[in-house]
SESE-887973 format. One line per 4 residues: number of its first residue (from 0); their letters; for each residue x, y, z of N, C-alpha, C. Coordinates in Angstrom, 1 decimal. Example, Ala and Ser with C-alpha at 12.3 -4.5 7.8 and 13.67 -1.06 7.14 Angstrom:
<kolvexs>
0 = as = 13.2 -5.7 7.8 12.3 -4.5 7.8 13.2 -3.3 7.8 | 12.8 -2.2 7.1 13.7 -1.1 7.1 12.9 0.0 7.9
</kolvexs>
This chain:
<kolvexs>
0 = xxxx = 113.3 -210.6 -41.2 112.7 -209.9 -40.1 111.7 -208.9 -40.7 | 110.6 -208.6 -40.0 109.6 -207.6 -40.5 108.6 -208.2 -41.3 | 108.7 -209.5 -41.8 107.7 -210.1 -42.6 107.0 -211.2 -41.7 | 105.7 -210.9 -41.5 105.0 -211.9 -40.6 104.6 -213.1 -41.4
4 = xxxx = 104.6 -214.3 -40.8 104.1 -215.5 -41.5 102.6 -215.2 -41.9 | 102.2 -215.8 -43.0 100.9 -215.7 -43.5 99.8 -216.1 -42.4 | 100.1 -217.1 -41.7 99.2 -217.6 -40.7 99.0 -216.5 -39.6 | 100.0 -215.8 -39.2 99.9 -214.8 -38.2 99.2 -213.6 -38.7
8 = xxxx = 99.4 -213.2 -40.0 98.7 -212.1 -40.5 97.2 -212.4 -40.6 | 96.9 -213.6 -41.1 95.5 -213.9 -41.2 94.8 -214.0 -39.8 | 95.6 -214.5 -38.8 95.0 -214.5 -37.5 94.7 -213.1 -37.0 | 95.6 -212.2 -37.2 95.4 -210.8 -36.8 94.2 -210.2 -37.5
12 = xxxx = 94.1 -210.5 -38.8 92.9 -210.0 -39.6 91.6 -210.5 -39.0 | 91.6 -211.8 -38.6 90.4 -212.4 -38.0 90.1 -211.7 -36.7 | 91.1 -211.5 -35.9 90.9 -210.9 -34.6 90.4 -209.5 -34.8 | 90.9 -208.7 -35.7 90.4 -207.3 -36.0 89.0 -207.4 -36.4
16 = xxxx = 88.7 -208.3 -37.4 87.3 -208.4 -37.9 86.3 -208.7 -36.7 | 86.7 -209.7 -35.9 85.8 -210.0 -34.8 85.7 -208.9 -33.8 | 86.8 -208.2 -33.5 86.7 -207.0 -32.6 85.7 -206.0 -33.1 | 85.8 -205.7 -34.4 84.9 -204.7 -35.0 83.5 -205.2 -34.9
20 = xxxx = 83.2 -206.4 -35.3 81.9 -207.0 -35.2 81.3 -207.0 -33.8 | 82.1 -207.3 -32.8 81.6 -207.4 -31.5 81.2 -206.0 -31.0 | 82.0 -205.0 -31.3 81.7 -203.6 -30.9 80.5 -203.1 -31.6 | 80.4 -203.5 -32.9 79.2 -203.1 -33.7 77.9 -203.7 -33.1
24 = xxxx = 78.0 -204.9 -32.8 76.8 -205.6 -32.3 76.4 -205.0 -30.9 | 77.3 -204.7 -30.1 77.0 -204.1 -28.8 76.4 -202.7 -29.0 | 76.9 -201.9 -29.9 76.3 -200.6 -30.2 74.9 -200.7 -30.8 | 74.8 -201.6 -31.7 73.5 -201.8 -32.3 72.4 -202.2 -31.3
28 = xxxx = 72.8 -203.0 -30.4 71.8 -203.5 -29.3 71.5 -202.3 -28.4 | 72.6 -201.5 -28.0 72.4 -200.4 -27.1 71.6 -199.3 -27.7 | 72.0 -198.9 -28.9 71.4 -197.7 -29.5 70.5 -197.9 -30.7 | 70.4 -199.1 -31.2 69.6 -199.4 -32.4 70.5 -199.4 -33.6
32 = xxxx = 70.2 -200.3 -34.6 71.0 -200.3 -35.8 71.0 -199.0 -36.6 | 69.8 -198.5 -36.8 69.6 -197.3 -37.6 70.4 -196.1 -37.1 | 70.4 -196.0 -35.7 71.0 -194.8 -35.1 72.5 -194.9 -35.0 | 73.1 -196.1 -35.1 74.5 -196.3 -34.9 75.3 -196.0 -36.2
36 = xxxx = 76.4 -195.2 -36.1 77.1 -194.8 -37.2 78.4 -195.7 -37.3 | 79.0 -195.7 -38.5 80.3 -196.4 -38.7 81.4 -195.7 -37.9 | 81.3 -194.3 -37.8 82.3 -193.6 -37.1 82.3 -194.0 -35.6 | 81.1 -194.2 -35.0 81.0 -194.7 -33.6 81.5 -196.1 -33.5
40 = xxxx = 81.3 -196.9 -34.4 81.8 -198.3 -34.4 83.4 -198.3 -34.4 | 83.9 -197.5 -35.4 85.3 -197.3 -35.5 86.0 -196.8 -34.2 | 85.3 -195.8 -33.6 85.9 -195.3 -32.4 85.9 -196.3 -31.3 | 84.8 -197.1 -31.2 84.7 -198.1 -30.1 85.7 -199.2 -30.3
44 = xxxx = 86.0 -199.5 -31.5 87.0 -200.6 -31.8 88.4 -200.1 -31.9 | 88.5 -198.7 -31.9 89.8 -198.1 -32.0 90.5 -198.4 -33.3 | 89.8 -198.3 -34.4 90.3 -198.4 -35.7 89.8 -197.3 -36.6 | 90.3 -197.1 -37.8 89.9 -196.1 -38.7 88.6 -196.5 -39.3
48 = xxxx = 87.8 -195.5 -39.7 86.5 -195.8 -40.4 86.8 -196.7 -41.7 | 87.9 -196.4 -42.4 88.2 -197.2 -43.6 88.5 -198.6 -43.2 | 89.0 -198.9 -42.1 89.3 -200.3 -41.7 88.0 -201.0 -41.5 | 87.0 -200.3 -40.9 85.7 -200.9 -40.7 85.1 -201.3 -42.1
52 = xxxx = 85.1 -200.3 -43.0 84.5 -200.6 -44.3 85.3 -201.5 -45.2 | 86.6 -201.7 -44.9 87.4 -202.7 -45.6 86.9 -204.1 -45.2 | 86.6 -204.3 -44.0 86.2 -205.6 -43.5 84.7 -205.8 -43.8 | 83.9 -204.7 -43.7 82.5 -204.8 -43.8 82.0 -203.7 -44.7
56 = xxxx = 82.0 -204.0 -46.1 81.6 -203.0 -47.0 80.1 -202.4 -46.8 | 79.3 -203.3 -46.2 77.9 -202.8 -46.0 77.7 -202.8 -44.4 | 77.0 -201.8 -44.0 76.8 -201.7 -42.5 76.0 -202.9 -42.0 | 75.1 -203.4 -42.8 74.3 -204.5 -42.4 75.1 -205.8 -42.1
60 = xxxx = 76.3 -205.9 -42.8 77.1 -207.0 -42.7 77.8 -207.0 -41.3 | 77.8 -205.9 -40.6 78.4 -205.8 -39.3 77.4 -206.5 -38.3 | 76.1 -206.5 -38.6 75.2 -207.2 -37.8 75.1 -208.7 -38.2 | 75.1 -209.0 -39.5 75.1 -210.3 -40.0 76.5 -210.7 -40.4
64 = xxxx = 77.4 -210.9 -39.5 78.8 -211.1 -39.8 79.1 -212.5 -40.3 | 78.0 -213.4 -40.3 78.2 -214.7 -40.9 77.3 -214.9 -42.1 | 77.1 -213.7 -42.8 76.2 -213.7 -44.0 76.8 -214.6 -45.1 | 78.1 -214.7 -45.3 78.6 -215.5 -46.3 78.3 -217.0 -46.1
68 = xxxx = 78.5 -217.4 -44.8 78.2 -218.8 -44.5 76.7 -219.1 -44.6 | 75.9 -218.1 -44.3 74.4 -218.3 -44.5 74.1 -218.4 -45.9 | 74.5 -217.5 -46.8 74.2 -217.5 -48.2 74.6 -218.8 -48.9 | 75.8 -219.3 -48.5 76.4 -220.5 -49.2 75.9 -221.8 -48.6
72 = xxxx = 75.2 -221.7 -47.4 74.9 -222.9 -46.6 74.2 -224.0 -47.3 | 73.0 -223.7 -47.9 72.2 -224.7 -48.5 73.0 -225.4 -49.7 | 73.6 -224.6 -50.5 74.4 -225.2 -51.6 75.5 -226.1 -51.1 | 76.2 -225.6 -50.0 77.3 -226.4 -49.5 76.8 -227.8 -49.0
76 = xxxx = 75.6 -227.8 -48.3 75.1 -229.0 -47.8 74.7 -230.0 -48.9 | 74.1 -229.5 -49.9 73.7 -230.3 -51.1 75.0 -230.9 -51.8 | 76.0 -230.0 -51.9 77.2 -230.4 -52.6 77.9 -231.5 -51.8 | 77.7 -231.5 -50.5 78.4 -232.6 -49.7 77.5 -233.7 -49.3
80 = xxxx = 76.4 -233.9 -50.0 75.5 -235.0 -49.6 76.1 -236.3 -49.9 | 75.6 -237.3 -49.2 76.1 -238.7 -49.3 75.7 -239.4 -50.6 | 76.3 -240.4 -50.9 75.9 -241.3 -52.0 74.5 -241.8 -51.8 | 73.7 -241.6 -52.8 72.3 -242.1 -52.8 71.4 -241.2 -52.0
84 = xxxx = 71.9 -240.0 -51.6 71.1 -239.1 -50.8 70.6 -238.0 -51.7 | 69.3 -237.6 -51.6 68.8 -236.5 -52.4 69.1 -235.2 -51.8 | 68.9 -234.1 -52.5 69.1 -232.8 -52.0 68.2 -232.5 -50.8 | 66.9 -232.9 -51.0 66.0 -232.7 -49.9 66.4 -233.5 -48.6
88 = xxxx = 66.8 -234.7 -48.7 67.2 -235.5 -47.6 68.4 -234.9 -46.9 | 69.3 -234.4 -47.7 70.5 -233.8 -47.1 70.2 -232.6 -46.3 | 69.3 -231.7 -46.9 69.0 -230.5 -46.2 68.1 -230.7 -45.0 | 67.2 -231.7 -45.0 66.4 -232.0 -43.9 67.3 -232.5 -42.7
92 = xxxx = 68.2 -233.4 -43.1 69.1 -234.0 -42.1 70.0 -232.9 -41.4 | 70.6 -232.1 -42.2 71.4 -231.0 -41.7 70.7 -230.0 -40.9 | 69.4 -229.7 -41.3 68.6 -228.7 -40.5 68.3 -229.3 -39.1 | 67.9 -230.5 -39.1 67.6 -231.1 -37.8 68.8 -231.2 -36.9
96 = xxxx = 70.0 -231.4 -37.5 71.2 -231.4 -36.7 71.5 -230.0 -36.2 | 71.2 -229.0 -37.0 71.4 -227.6 -36.6 70.4 -227.2 -35.4 | 69.2 -227.8 -35.5 68.3 -227.6 -34.4 68.9 -228.1 -33.1 | 69.4 -229.3 -33.1 70.0 -229.9 -31.9 71.2 -229.1 -31.4
100 = xxxx = 71.9 -228.5 -32.3 73.1 -227.6 -31.9 72.7 -226.2 -31.5 | 71.5 -225.9 -31.8 71.0 -224.5 -31.6 71.9 -223.5 -32.4 | 72.1 -223.9 -33.7 73.0 -223.2 -34.6 72.5 -221.8 -34.9 | 73.3 -220.8 -34.7 72.9 -219.4 -35.0 72.6 -219.2 -36.4
104 = xxxx = 73.2 -220.0 -37.3 73.0 -219.7 -38.8 71.6 -220.1 -39.2 | 70.9 -221.0 -38.5 69.6 -221.3 -38.8 68.6 -220.5 -38.0 | 69.1 -219.6 -37.2 68.2 -218.7 -36.5 68.3 -218.6 -35.0 | 69.1 -219.4 -34.3 69.2 -219.4 -32.9 70.1 -218.3 -32.5
108 = xxxx = 69.6 -217.1 -32.3 70.4 -215.9 -32.1 70.3 -215.3 -30.7 | 69.3 -215.7 -29.9 69.0 -215.1 -28.6 68.1 -213.9 -28.7 | 67.3 -213.6 -27.7 66.3 -212.7 -27.7 66.8 -211.2 -28.0 | 67.9 -210.8 -27.4 68.4 -209.5 -27.6 68.8 -209.2 -29.1
112 = xxxx = 69.5 -210.2 -29.6 69.9 -210.0 -31.0 68.7 -210.1 -32.0 | 67.8 -211.0 -31.7 66.6 -211.1 -32.5 65.8 -209.8 -32.5 | 65.7 -209.2 -31.3 64.9 -207.9 -31.2 65.6 -206.8 -32.0 | 66.9 -206.8 -32.0 67.7 -205.9 -32.8 67.3 -206.0 -34.3
116 = xxxx = 67.2 -207.2 -34.8 66.8 -207.4 -36.2 65.4 -207.0 -36.4 | 64.5 -207.4 -35.5 63.1 -207.1 -35.7 62.8 -205.6 -35.7 | 63.6 -204.9 -34.9 63.3 -203.4 -34.8 63.9 -202.6 -35.9 | 64.6 -203.3 -36.8 65.3 -202.5 -37.9 64.8 -202.9 -39.3
120 = xxxx = 64.1 -202.0 -39.9 63.6 -202.2 -41.3 64.8 -202.6 -42.2 | 65.9 -202.0 -42.0 67.1 -202.2 -42.9 67.6 -203.6 -42.7 | 67.7 -204.1 -41.5 68.1 -205.5 -41.2 67.1 -206.5 -41.7 | 65.8 -206.2 -41.6 64.8 -207.2 -42.1 64.9 -207.3 -43.6
124 = xxxx = 65.1 -206.1 -44.3 65.3 -206.2 -45.7 66.5 -206.9 -46.1 | 67.6 -206.7 -45.4 68.8 -207.4 -45.7 68.7 -208.9 -45.4 | 67.9 -209.3 -44.4 67.7 -210.7 -44.2 66.9 -211.4 -45.3 | 65.9 -210.7 -45.8 65.1 -211.2 -47.0 66.1 -211.3 -48.2
128 = xxxx = 67.0 -210.4 -48.4 67.9 -210.4 -49.5 68.8 -211.6 -49.3 | 69.3 -211.9 -48.1 70.2 -213.0 -47.9 69.4 -214.4 -48.2 | 68.2 -214.4 -47.8 67.4 -215.6 -48.1 67.3 -215.8 -49.6 | 67.1 -214.7 -50.4 67.0 -214.8 -51.8 68.4 -215.2 -52.4
132 = xxxx = 69.5 -214.7 -51.9 70.8 -215.0 -52.4 71.1 -216.5 -52.1 | 70.7 -217.0 -50.9 70.9 -218.4 -50.6 70.1 -219.3 -51.5 | 68.9 -218.9 -51.9 68.1 -219.7 -52.8 68.7 -219.7 -54.2 | 69.2 -218.6 -54.6 69.9 -218.5 -55.9 71.2 -219.3 -56.0
136 = xxxx = 71.9 -219.3 -54.9 73.1 -220.2 -54.8 72.8 -221.6 -54.9 | 71.7 -222.0 -54.2 71.3 -223.4 -54.3 70.8 -223.8 -55.7 | 70.1 -222.9 -56.3 69.6 -223.2 -57.7 70.8 -223.4 -58.6 | 71.8 -222.5 -58.5 73.0 -222.7 -59.3 73.7 -224.0 -59.1
140 = xxxx = 73.8 -224.4 -57.9 74.4 -225.7 -57.6 73.6 -226.9 -58.1 | 72.3 -226.8 -58.0 71.4 -227.9 -58.5 71.5 -228.0 -60.0 | 71.5 -226.8 -60.6 71.7 -226.8 -62.1 72.9 -227.5 -62.5 | 74.0 -227.2 -61.8 75.3 -227.9 -62.2 75.3 -229.4 -61.9
144 = xxxx = 74.7 -229.7 -60.7 74.7 -231.1 -60.3 73.9 -232.0 -61.2 | 72.8 -231.5 -61.7 71.9 -232.2 -62.6 72.1 -232.0 -64.1 | 73.2 -231.2 -64.4 73.5 -230.9 -65.8 72.2 -230.4 -66.5 | 71.5 -229.5 -65.8 70.3 -228.9 -66.4 70.6 -228.0 -67.6
148 = xxxx = 69.8 -228.0 -68.6 69.9 -227.0 -69.7 69.7 -225.6 -69.2 | 70.3 -224.6 -69.8 70.1 -223.2 -69.4 68.7 -222.8 -69.3 | 67.8 -223.3 -70.1 66.4 -222.9 -70.0 65.5 -223.8 -69.2 | 66.2 -224.7 -68.4 65.4 -225.6 -67.6 65.1 -224.9 -66.3
152 = xxxx = 63.8 -224.8 -65.9 63.4 -224.1 -64.7 63.4 -224.9 -63.5 | 63.7 -226.2 -63.7 63.6 -227.2 -62.6 64.5 -226.9 -61.4 | 65.8 -226.5 -61.6 66.6 -226.2 -60.5 66.1 -225.0 -59.7 | 65.6 -224.0 -60.4 65.1 -222.8 -59.7 63.8 -223.2 -58.9
156 = xxxx = 63.0 -224.0 -59.5 61.7 -224.4 -58.8 62.1 -225.2 -57.6 | 63.0 -226.1 -57.7 63.4 -227.0 -56.6 64.0 -226.1 -55.5 | 64.9 -225.2 -55.9 65.6 -224.3 -54.9 64.5 -223.4 -54.2 | 63.5 -223.0 -54.9 62.5 -222.2 -54.3 61.7 -222.9 -53.2
160 = xxxx = 61.4 -224.2 -53.5 60.7 -225.0 -52.5 61.6 -225.3 -51.3 | 62.9 -225.7 -51.6 63.8 -226.1 -50.5 64.2 -224.9 -49.7 | 64.5 -223.8 -50.4 64.8 -222.5 -49.7 63.6 -222.0 -48.9 | 62.4 -222.2 -49.5 61.2 -221.7 -48.8 61.0 -222.4 -47.5
164 = xxxx = 61.3 -223.7 -47.4 61.1 -224.5 -46.2 62.0 -223.9 -45.1 | 63.3 -223.6 -45.5 64.2 -223.1 -44.5 63.8 -221.7 -44.1 | 63.3 -220.9 -45.0 62.9 -219.5 -44.7 61.7 -219.5 -43.7 | 60.8 -220.4 -43.9 59.6 -220.5 -43.0 60.1 -220.9 -41.6
168 = xxxx = 61.0 -221.9 -41.5 61.5 -222.4 -40.2 62.4 -221.4 -39.5 | 63.2 -220.6 -40.3 64.0 -219.6 -39.7 63.1 -218.5 -39.1 | 62.0 -218.2 -39.8 61.0 -217.2 -39.3 60.4 -217.7 -38.0 | 60.1 -218.9 -37.9 59.4 -219.5 -36.7 60.4 -219.4 -35.5
172 = xxxx = 61.7 -219.7 -35.8 62.7 -219.6 -34.7 62.8 -218.1 -34.2 | 62.8 -217.2 -35.2 62.8 -215.8 -34.8 61.6 -215.4 -34.0 | 60.5 -215.8 -34.4 59.2 -215.4 -33.7 59.2 -216.0 -32.3 | 59.6 -217.3 -32.1 59.7 -217.9 -30.8 60.7 -217.3 -29.9
176 = xxxx = 61.8 -216.9 -30.5 62.9 -216.2 -29.7 62.3 -214.8 -29.2 | 61.6 -214.1 -30.1 61.1 -212.8 -29.7 60.0 -213.0 -28.6 | 59.3 -214.1 -28.6 58.3 -214.4 -27.6 58.9 -214.8 -26.3 | 60.2 -214.9 -26.2 60.9 -215.1 -24.9 61.2 -216.6 -24.6
180 = xxxx = 60.9 -217.5 -25.5 61.2 -218.9 -25.3 62.7 -219.2 -25.3 | 63.1 -220.1 -24.4 64.6 -220.5 -24.4 64.9 -221.4 -25.6 | 66.2 -221.6 -25.8 66.6 -222.4 -27.0 66.1 -223.9 -26.9 | 66.0 -224.4 -25.7 65.5 -225.8 -25.6 64.0 -225.9 -26.1
184 = xxxx = 63.2 -225.0 -25.6 61.8 -225.0 -26.0 61.7 -224.7 -27.5 | 62.5 -223.8 -28.0 62.4 -223.5 -29.4 62.8 -224.7 -30.2 | 63.9 -225.4 -29.8 64.3 -226.5 -30.6 63.2 -227.6 -30.6 | 62.6 -227.8 -29.5 61.5 -228.9 -29.4 60.4 -228.5 -30.4
188 = xxxx = 60.0 -227.3 -30.4 58.9 -226.8 -31.3 59.3 -226.9 -32.7 | 60.5 -226.4 -33.1 60.9 -226.3 -34.5 61.2 -227.7 -35.0 | 61.7 -228.6 -34.2 61.9 -230.0 -34.7 60.6 -230.6 -35.2 | 59.5 -230.4 -34.5 58.2 -230.9 -34.9 57.8 -230.2 -36.2
192 = xxxx = 58.0 -228.9 -36.2 57.6 -228.1 -37.4 58.4 -228.6 -38.6 | 59.7 -228.8 -38.4 60.6 -229.2 -39.5 60.1 -230.6 -40.1 | 59.7 -231.5 -39.2 59.2 -232.8 -39.7 58.0 -232.6 -40.6 | 57.1 -231.7 -40.2 55.9 -231.4 -40.9 56.2 -230.8 -42.2
196 = xxxx = 57.1 -229.8 -42.2 57.4 -229.0 -43.4 58.1 -229.9 -44.4 | 59.1 -230.6 -44.0 59.9 -231.5 -44.9 59.0 -232.6 -45.4 | 58.1 -233.1 -44.6 57.2 -234.2 -45.0 56.3 -233.8 -46.2 | 55.9 -232.5 -46.2 55.1 -232.0 -47.3 55.9 -232.1 -48.6
200 = xxxx = 57.2 -231.9 -48.5 58.1 -232.0 -49.7 58.4 -233.4 -50.2 | 58.3 -234.3 -49.3 58.7 -235.7 -49.6 57.6 -236.4 -50.4 | 56.4 -235.8 -50.5 55.3 -236.5 -51.1 55.3 -236.3 -52.6 | 56.2 -235.5 -53.2 56.3 -235.3 -54.6 57.6 -235.7 -55.2
204 = xxxx = 57.8 -235.3 -56.5 59.1 -235.7 -57.2 60.3 -235.0 -56.6 | 60.2 -234.0 -55.7 61.3 -233.4 -55.1 62.1 -234.4 -54.3 | 61.4 -235.4 -53.7 62.1 -236.3 -52.8 63.1 -237.2 -53.6 | 62.9 -237.2 -54.9 63.8 -238.1 -55.7 64.7 -237.2 -56.6
208 = xxxx = 64.7 -235.9 -56.4 65.4 -234.9 -57.2 66.9 -234.8 -56.7 | 67.8 -234.8 -57.7 69.2 -234.5 -57.4 69.7 -235.6 -56.4 | 69.4 -236.8 -56.7 70.0 -237.9 -55.8 71.4 -238.2 -56.3 | 72.3 -238.2 -55.4 73.7 -238.4 -55.8 73.9 -239.9 -56.1
</kolvexs>
């Protein structure tokens, strides 16, 4: 007695984390990210300030509560690519699937949330940092998958191009969202853009790079 099963403890942790994140997002939208304090978030969630910082060491992570999934996303897709599939083909396929799903991780966040990001210099800087981290994670995975030498710049160059494509498309989704377009219209527009962007990459050696 008194010892909770691991599954129950983890479930309670996830519930607490989500509760804090939900209250933080609400306060950020109502008052602005820069003006909202950790103390106010803790009070709204009815937890201690230390509890908030234990779950979210950086204030920005309260807004980007799926940042770990975002940063690891491109590397995860490439790692799971099919036999005979290149890194580029896998990333193109998964991005277009995400467009159909209106996946928040690729930018489908809704106008209110998008405005919260656009109005905060801190969140915009954090978003750029997350894009950089995602690109670095992809470069590391490509280096391992291709057994590249430590001084081989190819994985970093490939990751820069692949990550850059996703960065440009993410930005377009954000801009269309801020312009007031609904997700269906955004998806239609971005699907066309994605075909154009990825087609530019298929015309060079990147199309045959890191084929499983």
